[in-house]
Phi, psi and omega in degrees: 000118182245131182265157172255129184248144177196169173296148179292147170267151183299327180288350179266355183302315179301319178294321178295320178299317178294323178297315179298316177303313183295325182280324189266328184303312178295324181294315179297319179297320179294325183285318191242357178067201182274065178235177179300317180292335182275357181263103182295135175262140182310131177280098193292144178301325180296331179293313178297320180300324179292325177292321177297321179299322184280317183213083190305317183283349182273349177268108196249142172234146173251129186239148171227116185051046176070006175263133179286118183254324179229158178213142167197166184242127176251140178227126181248132181229068185072235182284343182257131178228153178232152161224151184206174179055047174286118182232134175241133180307132184305329181290343187239013179288153179081013181245014178084009183283332174297320177299319178297319180294320178296316179300320177295318179299316180296319179296316179298312183296321177299323179293342178266005179089013181283134177243350178229115182251126183236158175206169178230145171212169182287138182295337179270358178276077188299321180296320177297314181299315179298321179301311183287325177297324177293338179265018174077020171279153182241144177289134183221052172099176182238126180262131174227174169260127168264130183227156183205148175290153190257007187271338182244145184285155175267332188207150179241160181121209182245126183289142174281355185247157165238151189252148170216163178259135187305313184297316180291316182293319182287336176292326180283318184208076187300321183296316181296315183295313182292325176295318179296321178294321179296320178300314179297314181298321180290334174291330182274321175200118179305130179087001178290137183214098176262006183301322176300324178294316180296320180296319177298318183296336180303325184272007184248131179295334186268356185241143180206155181231126179261133177245136179239127189239155163227113188065230180265002185260135177273126184249343178203150181218126186229119175258126181226152175253128175253076190289141179300144176079008179242159182256004182228160176263130184260106178291130179251331184208133173220125176244131182234133180300136185295340187274002187278154182266175177302311176302324177299318179299320179294323178293324175299313179296324178294320176298320177297314180302313181296318179300313180296316180298321180292339177270007175081021179258146184275339185206167177217149179236151180226138174288137180215144176267122182292349175282350180267144175293345180303321181296316184281319188272333186247313188277308185301316181290348186242037168087009178274142172244168187241124180293137190290341181283107183253158177228138175275133174272136173231152183217150175226139184092217179298155180292159174289159174299160180303124183290355175282345184233350187233109184240116183214148180227121174233170174143182184286000000 
């Protein structure tokens, strides 16, 4: 059985949403049982629409006789690419169609110039891990959320950084801001490019990006979601210049804390790889706790950026 792959059409989004629900709800229940984590939440159509808005050709469906059999989301960020939410219709699982969908995702990402392909899955999803390992993916650490309340400071004194907001700063001098961001991204991984994500976030009430500077140099960039109806800020991306010291890292976290607190949120979370000393040396001693839902990182091709400077969270 061979599928035909192409970008999703907007009128197909409801069917894709139903497919993800049908594929993921039993798996989540099997992994976590009748617990809060085991209760699958509907994969909303608006979520898929937002992925289409950001990278239309990267939201992929596999079809057989015009029926949607597979779905997944590809995201390209220069040389680094991700795919997630790989779903195969329950009636057609176990027939090698997941392999076809992965091959299509890899082909699409390669066409975008990606040389390092990453994904996340649950560490207890043994079948998923075995599936990707057979396809030459390598294990590259465990991603969790580190979270902390925003009411108390981490460090006192005078910060070496000054803060600006990406949207306001780029409105004044877009070329300078984007050039500084590119320099920072290239220090972390040559060819890394998150600017399309930041540009998309500009138009969203729930998304914002904090920039931390010393002189004319950008030393940290933090993208967070302030989702309606929640009391915390959800960090999605944090880039930190490799040359910074432990006190510098604490000042970055303090700026994030103050930023979140000024937005009326009680707490903030950051994605962190537990394979990095950052979790043990910086977060744990300064009041951060770790959310129990973890994800295993896997990579194919070039290695992922150093997890001490590159914090990102993707997934279903």
